[in-house]
PDBQT receptor file of N, H, CA, C and O in Angstrom, charges set to zero:
ATOM      1  N   MET A   1      -4.322  -9.307   5.767  1.00  0.00    +0.000 N 
ATOM      2  CA  MET A   1      -3.367  -8.242   5.925  1.00  0.00    +0.000 C 
ATOM      3  C   MET A   1      -1.955  -8.806   6.035  1.00  0.00    +0.000 C 
ATOM      4  O   MET A   1      -1.029  -8.267   5.428  1.00  0.00    +0.000 OA
ATOM      5  N   ALA A   2      -1.776  -9.876   6.795  1.00  0.00    +0.000 N 
ATOM      6  H   ALA A   2      -2.528 -10.313   7.287  1.00  0.00    +0.000 HD
ATOM      7  CA  ALA A   2      -0.443 -10.455   6.952  1.00  0.00    +0.000 C 
ATOM      8  C   ALA A   2       0.109 -10.940   5.615  1.00  0.00    +0.000 C 
ATOM      9  O   ALA A   2       1.306 -10.817   5.354  1.00  0.00    +0.000 OA
ATOM     10  N   THR A   3      -0.757 -11.488   4.770  1.00  0.00    +0.000 N 
ATOM     11  H   THR A   3      -1.730 -11.588   4.981  1.00  0.00    +0.000 HD
ATOM     12  CA  THR A   3      -0.316 -11.958   3.453  1.00  0.00    +0.000 C 
ATOM     13  C   THR A   3       0.179 -10.794   2.612  1.00  0.00    +0.000 C 
ATOM     14  O   THR A   3       1.222 -10.900   1.966  1.00  0.00    +0.000 OA
ATOM     15  N   ILE A   4      -0.541  -9.701   2.611  1.00  0.00    +0.000 N 
ATOM     16  H   ILE A   4      -1.387  -9.615   3.136  1.00  0.00    +0.000 HD
ATOM     17  CA  ILE A   4      -0.128  -8.524   1.844  1.00  0.00    +0.000 C 
ATOM     18  C   ILE A   4       1.215  -8.014   2.351  1.00  0.00    +0.000 C 
ATOM     19  O   ILE A   4       2.094  -7.694   1.551  1.00  0.00    +0.000 OA
ATOM     20  N   LEU A   5       1.385  -7.935   3.664  1.00  0.00    +0.000 N 
ATOM     21  H   LEU A   5       0.671  -8.195   4.313  1.00  0.00    +0.000 HD
ATOM     22  CA  LEU A   5       2.636  -7.438   4.226  1.00  0.00    +0.000 C 
ATOM     23  C   LEU A   5       3.801  -8.385   3.968  1.00  0.00    +0.000 C 
ATOM     24  O   LEU A   5       4.948  -7.942   3.909  1.00  0.00    +0.000 OA
ATOM     25  N   SER A   6       3.532  -9.679   3.813  1.00  0.00    +0.000 N 
ATOM     26  H   SER A   6       2.600 -10.039   3.861  1.00  0.00    +0.000 HD
ATOM     27  CA  SER A   6       4.609 -10.633   3.541  1.00  0.00    +0.000 C 
ATOM     28  C   SER A   6       5.038 -10.624   2.080  1.00  0.00    +0.000 C 
ATOM     29  O   SER A   6       6.114 -11.124   1.753  1.00  0.00    +0.000 OA
ATOM     30  N   VAL A   7       4.222 -10.069   1.203  1.00  0.00    +0.000 N 
ATOM     31  H   VAL A   7       3.348  -9.662   1.468  1.00  0.00    +0.000 HD
ATOM     32  CA  VAL A   7       4.496 -10.089  -0.237  1.00  0.00    +0.000 C 
ATOM     33  C   VAL A   7       4.931  -8.724  -0.760  1.00  0.00    +0.000 C 
ATOM     34  O   VAL A   7       5.770  -8.643  -1.657  1.00  0.00    +0.000 OA
ATOM     35  N   LEU A   8       4.372  -7.661  -0.212  1.00  0.00    +0.000 N 
ATOM     36  H   LEU A   8       3.691  -7.726   0.517  1.00  0.00    +0.000 HD
ATOM     37  CA  LEU A   8       4.595  -6.327  -0.770  1.00  0.00    +0.000 C 
ATOM     38  C   LEU A   8       5.340  -5.415   0.198  1.00  0.00    +0.000 C 
ATOM     39  O   LEU A   8       5.115  -5.451   1.408  1.00  0.00    +0.000 OA
ATOM     40  N   HIS A   9       6.220  -4.607  -0.351  1.00  0.00    +0.000 N 
ATOM     41  H   HIS A   9       6.402  -4.578  -1.334  1.00  0.00    +0.000 HD
ATOM     42  CA  HIS A   9       6.874  -3.541   0.410  1.00  0.00    +0.000 C 
ATOM     43  C   HIS A   9       6.047  -2.282   0.154  1.00  0.00    +0.000 C 
ATOM     44  O   HIS A   9       5.910  -1.848  -0.990  1.00  0.00    +0.000 OA
ATOM     45  N   ILE A  10       5.502  -1.702   1.211  1.00  0.00    +0.000 N 
ATOM     46  H   ILE A  10       5.613  -2.055   2.140  1.00  0.00    +0.000 HD
ATOM     47  CA  ILE A  10       4.663  -0.514   1.093  1.00  0.00    +0.000 C 
ATOM     48  C   ILE A  10       5.492   0.684   1.542  1.00  0.00    +0.000 C 
ATOM     49  O   ILE A  10       6.053   0.688   2.638  1.00  0.00    +0.000 OA
ATOM     50  N   ASP A  11       5.564   1.697   0.684  1.00  0.00    +0.000 N 
ATOM     51  H   ASP A  11       5.108   1.694  -0.207  1.00  0.00    +0.000 HD
ATOM     52  CA  ASP A  11       6.433   2.840   0.952  1.00  0.00    +0.000 C 
ATOM     53  C   ASP A  11       5.765   4.128   0.476  1.00  0.00    +0.000 C 
ATOM     54  O   ASP A  11       4.678   4.100  -0.100  1.00  0.00    +0.000 OA
ATOM     55  N   HIS A  12       6.420   5.241   0.722  1.00  0.00    +0.000 N 
ATOM     56  H   HIS A  12       7.304   5.264   1.190  1.00  0.00    +0.000 HD
ATOM     57  CA  HIS A  12       5.952   6.543   0.240  1.00  0.00    +0.000 C 
ATOM     58  C   HIS A  12       5.949   6.569  -1.285  1.00  0.00    +0.000 C 
ATOM     59  O   HIS A  12       6.747   5.882  -1.923  1.00  0.00    +0.000 OA
ATOM     60  N   SER A  13       5.062   7.352  -1.861  1.00  0.00    +0.000 N 
ATOM     61  H   SER A  13       4.414   7.910  -1.343  1.00  0.00    +0.000 HD
ATOM     62  CA  SER A  13       5.085   7.595  -3.307  1.00  0.00    +0.000 C 
ATOM     63  C   SER A  13       6.328   8.401  -3.641  1.00  0.00    +0.000 C 
ATOM     64  O   SER A  13       6.943   9.021  -2.774  1.00  0.00    +0.000 OA
ATOM     65  N   ARG A  14       6.683   8.378  -4.922  1.00  0.00    +0.000 N 
ATOM     66  H   ARG A  14       6.183   7.874  -5.627  1.00  0.00    +0.000 HD
ATOM     67  CA  ARG A  14       7.855   9.130  -5.395  1.00  0.00    +0.000 C 
ATOM     68  C   ARG A  14       7.420  10.135  -6.450  1.00  0.00    +0.000 C 
ATOM     69  O   ARG A  14       6.479   9.885  -7.202  1.00  0.00    +0.000 OA
ATOM     70  N   ASP A  15       8.105  11.269  -6.505  1.00  0.00    +0.000 N 
ATOM     71  H   ASP A  15       8.870  11.472  -5.894  1.00  0.00    +0.000 HD
ATOM     72  CA  ASP A  15       7.824  12.252  -7.550  1.00  0.00    +0.000 C 
ATOM     73  C   ASP A  15       8.548  11.835  -8.833  1.00  0.00    +0.000 C 
ATOM     74  O   ASP A  15       9.273  10.841  -8.819  1.00  0.00    +0.000 OA
ATOM     75  N   PRO A  16       8.374  12.564  -9.942  1.00  0.00    +0.000 N 
ATOM     76  CA  PRO A  16       9.013  12.185 -11.211  1.00  0.00    +0.000 C 
ATOM     77  C   PRO A  16      10.543  12.118 -11.144  1.00  0.00    +0.000 C 
ATOM     78  O   PRO A  16      11.173  11.482 -11.989  1.00  0.00    +0.000 OA
ATOM     79  N   HIS A  17      11.143  12.775 -10.140  1.00  0.00    +0.000 N 
ATOM     80  H   HIS A  17      10.631  13.291  -9.453  1.00  0.00    +0.000 HD
ATOM     81  CA  HIS A  17      12.597  12.758  -9.995  1.00  0.00    +0.000 C 
ATOM     82  C   HIS A  17      13.061  11.647  -9.056  1.00  0.00    +0.000 C 
ATOM     83  O   HIS A  17      14.258  11.503  -8.807  1.00  0.00    +0.000 OA
ATOM     84  N   GLY A  18      12.119  10.865  -8.535  1.00  0.00    +0.000 N 
ATOM     85  H   GLY A  18      11.147  10.982  -8.737  1.00  0.00    +0.000 HD
ATOM     86  CA  GLY A  18      12.456   9.765  -7.639  1.00  0.00    +0.000 C 
ATOM     87  C   GLY A  18      12.555  10.151  -6.176  1.00  0.00    +0.000 C 
ATOM     88  O   GLY A  18      12.930   9.324  -5.345  1.00  0.00    +0.000 OA
ATOM     89  N   HIS A  19      12.227  11.389  -5.848  1.00  0.00    +0.000 N 
ATOM     90  H   HIS A  19      11.922  12.061  -6.524  1.00  0.00    +0.000 HD
ATOM     91  CA  HIS A  19      12.272  11.826  -4.456  1.00  0.00    +0.000 C 
ATOM     92  C   HIS A  19      10.998  11.406  -3.722  1.00  0.00    +0.000 C 
ATOM     93  O   HIS A  19       9.898  11.433  -4.275  1.00  0.00    +0.000 OA
ATOM     94  N   ARG A  20      11.178  11.028  -2.490  1.00  0.00    +0.000 N 
ATOM     95  H   ARG A  20      12.071  11.006  -2.040  1.00  0.00    +0.000 HD
ATOM     96  CA  ARG A  20      10.067  10.588  -1.648  1.00  0.00    +0.000 C 
ATOM     97  C   ARG A  20       9.099  11.740  -1.385  1.00  0.00    +0.000 C 
ATOM     98  O   ARG A  20       9.524  12.859  -1.101  1.00  0.00    +0.000 OA
ATOM     99  N   ILE A  21       7.808  11.467  -1.480  1.00  0.00    +0.000 N 
ATOM    100  H   ILE A  21       7.463  10.558  -1.711  1.00  0.00    +0.000 HD
ATOM    101  CA  ILE A  21       6.770  12.455  -1.184  1.00  0.00    +0.000 C 
ATOM    102  C   ILE A  21       6.296  12.201   0.248  1.00  0.00    +0.000 C 
ATOM    103  O   ILE A  21       5.715  11.158   0.546  1.00  0.00    +0.000 OA
ATOM    104  N   ASP A  22       6.550  13.165   1.118  1.00  0.00    +0.000 N 
ATOM    105  H   ASP A  22       7.022  14.012   0.876  1.00  0.00    +0.000 HD
ATOM    106  CA  ASP A  22       6.145  13.009   2.515  1.00  0.00    +0.000 C 
ATOM    107  C   ASP A  22       4.632  13.125   2.654  1.00  0.00    +0.000 C 
ATOM    108  O   ASP A  22       3.967  13.811   1.877  1.00  0.00    +0.000 OA
ATOM    109  N   ILE A  23       4.116  12.447   3.650  1.00  0.00    +0.000 N 
ATOM    110  H   ILE A  23       4.656  11.890   4.282  1.00  0.00    +0.000 HD
ATOM    111  CA  ILE A  23       2.677  12.435   3.912  1.00  0.00    +0.000 C 
ATOM    112  C   ILE A  23       2.399  13.272   5.153  1.00  0.00    +0.000 C 
ATOM    113  O   ILE A  23       3.059  13.123   6.182  1.00  0.00    +0.000 OA
ATOM    114  N   LYS A  24       1.422  14.146   5.041  1.00  0.00    +0.000 N 
ATOM    115  H   LYS A  24       0.886  14.268   4.206  1.00  0.00    +0.000 HD
ATOM    116  CA  LYS A  24       0.954  14.900   6.204  1.00  0.00    +0.000 C 
ATOM    117  C   LYS A  24      -0.278  14.163   6.727  1.00  0.00    +0.000 C 
ATOM    118  O   LYS A  24      -1.322  14.177   6.076  1.00  0.00    +0.000 OA
ATOM    119  N   PRO A  25      -0.173  13.517   7.899  1.00  0.00    +0.000 N 
ATOM    120  CA  PRO A  25      -1.320  12.758   8.408  1.00  0.00    +0.000 C 
ATOM    121  C   PRO A  25      -2.546  13.650   8.606  1.00  0.00    +0.000 C 
ATOM    122  O   PRO A  25      -2.488  14.660   9.307  1.00  0.00    +0.000 OA
ATOM    123  N   GLU A  26      -3.646  13.261   7.981  1.00  0.00    +0.000 N 
ATOM    124  H   GLU A  26      -3.693  12.441   7.411  1.00  0.00    +0.000 HD
ATOM    125  CA  GLU A  26      -4.912  13.975   8.126  1.00  0.00    +0.000 C 
ATOM    126  C   GLU A  26      -5.994  12.941   8.425  1.00  0.00    +0.000 C 
ATOM    127  O   GLU A  26      -5.932  11.809   7.947  1.00  0.00    +0.000 OA
ATOM    128  N   TYR A  27      -6.972  13.339   9.210  1.00  0.00    +0.000 N 
ATOM    129  H   TYR A  27      -7.022  14.259   9.598  1.00  0.00    +0.000 HD
ATOM    130  CA  TYR A  27      -8.028  12.423   9.625  1.00  0.00    +0.000 C 
ATOM    131  C   TYR A  27      -9.401  13.016   9.349  1.00  0.00    +0.000 C 
ATOM    132  O   TYR A  27      -9.575  14.234   9.315  1.00  0.00    +0.000 OA
ATOM    133  N   THR A  28     -10.375  12.127   9.150  1.00  0.00    +0.000 N 
ATOM    134  H   THR A  28     -10.233  11.137   9.177  1.00  0.00    +0.000 HD
ATOM    135  CA  THR A  28     -11.750  12.561   8.969  1.00  0.00    +0.000 C 
ATOM    136  C   THR A  28     -12.323  12.941  10.333  1.00  0.00    +0.000 C 
ATOM    137  O   THR A  28     -11.801  12.539  11.372  1.00  0.00    +0.000 OA
ATOM    138  N   GLY A  29     -13.378  13.702  10.313  1.00  0.00    +0.000 N 
ATOM    139  H   GLY A  29     -13.802  14.029   9.468  1.00  0.00    +0.000 HD
ATOM    140  CA  GLY A  29     -14.057  14.053  11.551  1.00  0.00    +0.000 C 
ATOM    141  C   GLY A  29     -15.369  13.300  11.646  1.00  0.00    +0.000 C 
ATOM    142  O   GLY A  29     -15.696  12.502  10.768  1.00  0.00    +0.000 OA
ATOM    143  N   GLY A  30     -16.102  13.543  12.677  1.00  0.00    +0.000 N 
ATOM    144  H   GLY A  30     -15.837  14.192  13.391  1.00  0.00    +0.000 HD
ATOM    145  CA  GLY A  30     -17.405  12.922  12.812  1.00  0.00    +0.000 C 
ATOM    146  C   GLY A  30     -17.426  11.817  13.845  1.00  0.00    +0.000 C 
ATOM    147  O   GLY A  30     -16.580  11.759  14.737  1.00  0.00    +0.000 OA
ATOM    148  N   LEU A  31     -18.406  10.941  13.708  1.00  0.00    +0.000 N 
ATOM    149  H   LEU A  31     -19.093  10.988  12.983  1.00  0.00    +0.000 HD
ATOM    150  CA  LEU A  31     -18.604   9.865  14.674  1.00  0.00    +0.000 C 
ATOM    151  C   LEU A  31     -17.442   8.880  14.675  1.00  0.00    +0.000 C 
ATOM    152  O   LEU A  31     -16.985   8.449  15.734  1.00  0.00    +0.000 OA
ATOM    153  N   THR A  32     -16.968   8.526  13.487  1.00  0.00    +0.000 N 
ATOM    154  H   THR A  32     -17.339   8.875  12.627  1.00  0.00    +0.000 HD
ATOM    155  CA  THR A  32     -15.801   7.646  13.393  1.00  0.00    +0.000 C 
ATOM    156  C   THR A  32     -14.650   8.437  12.786  1.00  0.00    +0.000 C 
ATOM    157  O   THR A  32     -14.821   9.130  11.783  1.00  0.00    +0.000 OA
ATOM    158  N   ILE A  33     -13.502   8.330  13.390  1.00  0.00    +0.000 N 
ATOM    159  H   ILE A  33     -13.363   7.768  14.205  1.00  0.00    +0.000 HD
ATOM    160  CA  ILE A  33     -12.319   9.039  12.903  1.00  0.00    +0.000 C 
ATOM    161  C   ILE A  33     -11.402   8.017  12.252  1.00  0.00    +0.000 C 
ATOM    162  O   ILE A  33     -11.088   6.981  12.838  1.00  0.00    +0.000 OA
ATOM    163  N   ARG A  34     -10.976   8.323  11.027  1.00  0.00    +0.000 N 
ATOM    164  H   ARG A  34     -11.231   9.164  10.550  1.00  0.00    +0.000 HD
ATOM    165  CA  ARG A  34     -10.070   7.424  10.303  1.00  0.00    +0.000 C 
ATOM    166  C   ARG A  34      -9.135   8.267   9.449  1.00  0.00    +0.000 C 
ATOM    167  O   ARG A  34      -9.436   9.427   9.166  1.00  0.00    +0.000 OA
ATOM    168  N   PRO A  35      -8.006   7.702   9.034  1.00  0.00    +0.000 N 
ATOM    169  CA  PRO A  35      -7.089   8.473   8.182  1.00  0.00    +0.000 C 
ATOM    170  C   PRO A  35      -7.728   8.790   6.839  1.00  0.00    +0.000 C 
ATOM    171  O   PRO A  35      -8.466   7.975   6.286  1.00  0.00    +0.000 OA
ATOM    172  N   LYS A  36      -7.441   9.985   6.314  1.00  0.00    +0.000 N 
ATOM    173  H   LYS A  36      -6.841  10.648   6.763  1.00  0.00    +0.000 HD
ATOM    174  CA  LYS A  36      -7.877  10.327   4.961  1.00  0.00    +0.000 C 
ATOM    175  C   LYS A  36      -7.007   9.562   3.973  1.00  0.00    +0.000 C 
ATOM    176  O   LYS A  36      -5.914   9.110   4.316  1.00  0.00    +0.000 OA
ATOM    177  N   LEU A  37      -7.496   9.421   2.747  1.00  0.00    +0.000 N 
ATOM    178  H   LEU A  37      -8.384   9.788   2.469  1.00  0.00    +0.000 HD
ATOM    179  CA  LEU A  37      -6.748   8.706   1.723  1.00  0.00    +0.000 C 
ATOM    180  C   LEU A  37      -5.427   9.405   1.426  1.00  0.00    +0.000 C 
ATOM    181  O   LEU A  37      -5.334  10.631   1.492  1.00  0.00    +0.000 OA
ATOM    182  N   PHE A  38      -4.416   8.620   1.103  1.00  0.00    +0.000 N 
ATOM    183  H   PHE A  38      -4.492   7.624   1.050  1.00  0.00    +0.000 HD
ATOM    184  CA  PHE A  38      -3.113   9.154   0.728  1.00  0.00    +0.000 C 
ATOM    185  C   PHE A  38      -2.483   8.210  -0.288  1.00  0.00    +0.000 C 
ATOM    186  O   PHE A  38      -2.859   7.042  -0.381  1.00  0.00    +0.000 OA
ATOM    187  N   GLN A  39      -1.526   8.726  -1.042  1.00  0.00    +0.000 N 
ATOM    188  H   GLN A  39      -1.221   9.675  -0.966  1.00  0.00    +0.000 HD
ATOM    189  CA  GLN A  39      -0.857   7.911  -2.051  1.00  0.00    +0.000 C 
ATOM    190  C   GLN A  39       0.329   7.188  -1.432  1.00  0.00    +0.000 C 
ATOM    191  O   GLN A  39       1.006   7.710  -0.547  1.00  0.00    +0.000 OA
ATOM    192  N   CYS A  40       0.563   5.971  -1.920  1.00  0.00    +0.000 N 
ATOM    193  H   CYS A  40       0.012   5.547  -2.639  1.00  0.00    +0.000 HD
ATOM    194  CA  CYS A  40       1.723   5.199  -1.499  1.00  0.00    +0.000 C 
ATOM    195  C   CYS A  40       2.129   4.297  -2.660  1.00  0.00    +0.000 C 
ATOM    196  O   CYS A  40       1.434   4.228  -3.673  1.00  0.00    +0.000 OA
ATOM    197  N   SER A  41       3.246   3.615  -2.508  1.00  0.00    +0.000 N 
ATOM    198  H   SER A  41       3.811   3.671  -1.685  1.00  0.00    +0.000 HD
ATOM    199  CA  SER A  41       3.682   2.705  -3.568  1.00  0.00    +0.000 C 
ATOM    200  C   SER A  41       3.776   1.291  -3.010  1.00  0.00    +0.000 C 
ATOM    201  O   SER A  41       4.090   1.089  -1.837  1.00  0.00    +0.000 OA
ATOM    202  N   PHE A  42       3.501   0.327  -3.864  1.00  0.00    +0.000 N 
ATOM    203  H   PHE A  42       3.246   0.490  -4.817  1.00  0.00    +0.000 HD
ATOM    204  CA  PHE A  42       3.587  -1.083  -3.520  1.00  0.00    +0.000 C 
ATOM    205  C   PHE A  42       4.627  -1.715  -4.430  1.00  0.00    +0.000 C 
ATOM    206  O   PHE A  42       4.555  -1.569  -5.650  1.00  0.00    +0.000 OA
ATOM    207  N   GLU A  43       5.597  -2.416  -3.847  1.00  0.00    +0.000 N 
ATOM    208  H   GLU A  43       5.656  -2.534  -2.856  1.00  0.00    +0.000 HD
ATOM    209  CA  GLU A  43       6.638  -3.072  -4.631  1.00  0.00    +0.000 C 
ATOM    210  C   GLU A  43       6.717  -4.531  -4.193  1.00  0.00    +0.000 C 
ATOM    211  O   GLU A  43       6.763  -4.831  -3.000  1.00  0.00    +0.000 OA
ATOM    212  N   SER A  44       6.733  -5.421  -5.161  1.00  0.00    +0.000 N 
ATOM    213  H   SER A  44       6.696  -5.178  -6.130  1.00  0.00    +0.000 HD
ATOM    214  CA  SER A  44       6.792  -6.847  -4.863  1.00  0.00    +0.000 C 
ATOM    215  C   SER A  44       8.155  -7.211  -4.280  1.00  0.00    +0.000 C 
ATOM    216  O   SER A  44       9.191  -6.788  -4.795  1.00  0.00    +0.000 OA
ATOM    217  N   MET A  45       8.149  -7.995  -3.205  1.00  0.00    +0.000 N 
ATOM    218  H   MET A  45       7.308  -8.338  -2.786  1.00  0.00    +0.000 HD
ATOM    219  CA  MET A  45       9.402  -8.453  -2.606  1.00  0.00    +0.000 C 
ATOM    220  C   MET A  45       9.777  -9.845  -3.100  1.00  0.00    +0.000 C 
ATOM    221  O   MET A  45      10.935 -10.249  -3.001  1.00  0.00    +0.000 OA
ATOM    222  N   ASN A  46       8.795 -10.584  -3.636  1.00  0.00    +0.000 N 
ATOM    223  H   ASN A  46       7.854 -10.256  -3.717  1.00  0.00    +0.000 HD
ATOM    224  CA  ASN A  46       9.034 -11.962  -4.036  1.00  0.00    +0.000 C 
ATOM    225  C   ASN A  46       8.049 -12.306  -5.148  1.00  0.00    +0.000 C 
ATOM    226  O   ASN A  46       6.837 -12.295  -4.934  1.00  0.00    +0.000 OA
ATOM    227  N   ALA A  47       8.569 -12.612  -6.334  1.00  0.00    +0.000 N 
ATOM    228  H   ALA A  47       9.554 -12.620  -6.508  1.00  0.00    +0.000 HD
ATOM    229  CA  ALA A  47       7.707 -12.862  -7.495  1.00  0.00    +0.000 C 
ATOM    230  C   ALA A  47       6.809 -14.081  -7.294  1.00  0.00    +0.000 C 
ATOM    231  O   ALA A  47       5.650 -14.063  -7.707  1.00  0.00    +0.000 OA
ATOM    232  N   ALA A  48       7.320 -15.133  -6.671  1.00  0.00    +0.000 N 
ATOM    233  H   ALA A  48       8.262 -15.148  -6.335  1.00  0.00    +0.000 HD
ATOM    234  CA  ALA A  48       6.518 -16.341  -6.457  1.00  0.00    +0.000 C 
ATOM    235  C   ALA A  48       5.354 -16.048  -5.512  1.00  0.00    +0.000 C 
ATOM    236  O   ALA A  48       4.219 -16.453  -5.766  1.00  0.00    +0.000 OA
ATOM    237  N   ARG A  49       5.642 -15.352  -4.437  1.00  0.00    +0.000 N 
ATOM    238  H   ARG A  49       6.564 -15.023  -4.230  1.00  0.00    +0.000 HD
ATOM    239  CA  ARG A  49       4.576 -15.007  -3.490  1.00  0.00    +0.000 C 
ATOM    240  C   ARG A  49       3.578 -14.037  -4.108  1.00  0.00    +0.000 C 
ATOM    241  O   ARG A  49       2.385 -14.091  -3.810  1.00  0.00    +0.000 OA
ATOM    242  N   GLU A  50       4.069 -13.150  -4.969  1.00  0.00    +0.000 N 
ATOM    243  H   GLU A  50       5.039 -13.106  -5.211  1.00  0.00    +0.000 HD
ATOM    244  CA  GLU A  50       3.160 -12.224  -5.654  1.00  0.00    +0.000 C 
ATOM    245  C   GLU A  50       2.167 -13.004  -6.506  1.00  0.00    +0.000 C 
ATOM    246  O   GLU A  50       0.983 -12.670  -6.544  1.00  0.00    +0.000 OA
ATOM    247  N   GLY A  51       2.645 -14.040  -7.190  1.00  0.00    +0.000 N 
ATOM    248  H   GLY A  51       3.607 -14.311  -7.159  1.00  0.00    +0.000 HD
ATOM    249  CA  GLY A  51       1.763 -14.880  -7.994  1.00  0.00    +0.000 C 
ATOM    250  C   GLY A  51       0.706 -15.559  -7.142  1.00  0.00    +0.000 C 
ATOM    251  O   GLY A  51      -0.452 -15.664  -7.546  1.00  0.00    +0.000 OA
ATOM    252  N   GLN A  52       1.105 -16.024  -5.958  1.00  0.00    +0.000 N 
ATOM    253  H   GLN A  52       2.046 -15.939  -5.630  1.00  0.00    +0.000 HD
ATOM    254  CA  GLN A  52       0.152 -16.656  -5.051  1.00  0.00    +0.000 C 
ATOM    255  C   GLN A  52      -0.896 -15.651  -4.575  1.00  0.00    +0.000 C 
ATOM    256  O   GLN A  52      -2.082 -15.972  -4.503  1.00  0.00    +0.000 OA
ATOM    257  N   LEU A  53      -0.461 -14.446  -4.255  1.00  0.00    +0.000 N 
ATOM    258  H   LEU A  53       0.503 -14.185  -4.314  1.00  0.00    +0.000 HD
ATOM    259  CA  LEU A  53      -1.399 -13.412  -3.816  1.00  0.00    +0.000 C 
ATOM    260  C   LEU A  53      -2.372 -13.060  -4.932  1.00  0.00    +0.000 C 
ATOM    261  O   LEU A  53      -3.569 -12.908  -4.689  1.00  0.00    +0.000 OA
ATOM    262  N   ARG A  54      -1.863 -12.931  -6.156  1.00  0.00    +0.000 N 
ATOM    263  H   ARG A  54      -0.890 -13.054  -6.353  1.00  0.00    +0.000 HD
ATOM    264  CA  ARG A  54      -2.743 -12.629  -7.293  1.00  0.00    +0.000 C 
ATOM    265  C   ARG A  54      -3.761 -13.754  -7.503  1.00  0.00    +0.000 C 
ATOM    266  O   ARG A  54      -4.916 -13.487  -7.835  1.00  0.00    +0.000 OA
ATOM    267  N   ALA A  55      -3.345 -14.999  -7.313  1.00  0.00    +0.000 N 
ATOM    268  H   ALA A  55      -2.406 -15.216  -7.043  1.00  0.00    +0.000 HD
ATOM    269  CA  ALA A  55      -4.256 -16.133  -7.467  1.00  0.00    +0.000 C 
ATOM    270  C   ALA A  55      -5.378 -16.060  -6.436  1.00  0.00    +0.000 C 
ATOM    271  O   ALA A  55      -6.533 -16.340  -6.755  1.00  0.00    +0.000 OA
ATOM    272  N   VAL A  56      -5.048 -15.689  -5.215  1.00  0.00    +0.000 N 
ATOM    273  H   VAL A  56      -4.109 -15.461  -4.956  1.00  0.00    +0.000 HD
ATOM    274  CA  VAL A  56      -6.057 -15.571  -4.161  1.00  0.00    +0.000 C 
ATOM    275  C   VAL A  56      -7.020 -14.428  -4.478  1.00  0.00    +0.000 C 
ATOM    276  O   VAL A  56      -8.231 -14.565  -4.306  1.00  0.00    +0.000 OA
ATOM    277  N   ILE A  57      -6.478 -13.301  -4.940  1.00  0.00    +0.000 N 
ATOM    278  H   ILE A  57      -5.494 -13.190  -5.079  1.00  0.00    +0.000 HD
ATOM    279  CA  ILE A  57      -7.315 -12.141  -5.258  1.00  0.00    +0.000 C 
ATOM    280  C   ILE A  57      -8.241 -12.440  -6.428  1.00  0.00    +0.000 C 
ATOM    281  O   ILE A  57      -9.402 -12.028  -6.421  1.00  0.00    +0.000 OA
ATOM    282  N   ASP A  58      -7.736 -13.157  -7.439  1.00  0.00    +0.000 N 
ATOM    283  H   ASP A  58      -6.793 -13.491  -7.445  1.00  0.00    +0.000 HD
ATOM    284  CA  ASP A  58      -8.521 -13.452  -8.639  1.00  0.00    +0.000 C 
ATOM    285  C   ASP A  58      -9.471 -14.632  -8.466  1.00  0.00    +0.000 C 
ATOM    286  O   ASP A  58     -10.302 -14.882  -9.339  1.00  0.00    +0.000 OA
ATOM    287  N   PHE A  59      -9.364 -15.368  -7.348  1.00  0.00    +0.000 N 
ATOM    288  H   PHE A  59      -8.689 -15.165  -6.639  1.00  0.00    +0.000 HD
ATOM    289  CA  PHE A  59     -10.213 -16.534  -7.117  1.00  0.00    +0.000 C 
ATOM    290  C   PHE A  59     -11.664 -16.094  -6.967  1.00  0.00    +0.000 C 
ATOM    291  O   PHE A  59     -11.960 -15.143  -6.244  1.00  0.00    +0.000 OA
ATOM    292  N   LYS A  60     -12.568 -16.791  -7.656  1.00  0.00    +0.000 N 
ATOM    293  H   LYS A  60     -12.327 -17.564  -8.244  1.00  0.00    +0.000 HD
ATOM    294  CA  LYS A  60     -13.994 -16.440  -7.569  1.00  0.00    +0.000 C 
ATOM    295  C   LYS A  60     -14.792 -17.597  -7.042  1.00  0.00    +0.000 C 
ATOM    296  O   LYS A  60     -16.010 -17.493  -6.898  1.00  0.00    +0.000 OA
TER     297      LYS A  60
């Protein structure tokens, strides 16, 4: 998780006009409660670090 946060800027999704789409927090019910899925955007903050992250993800 720390590696992802050091490489990517995570933000709200944008509509076709570039306006931020607000998120209404919703949670699942039942035995375990967790956030429901929502859309967001990921933007690279550093190309070199992005390459390193991709190498780790693609490593088999």
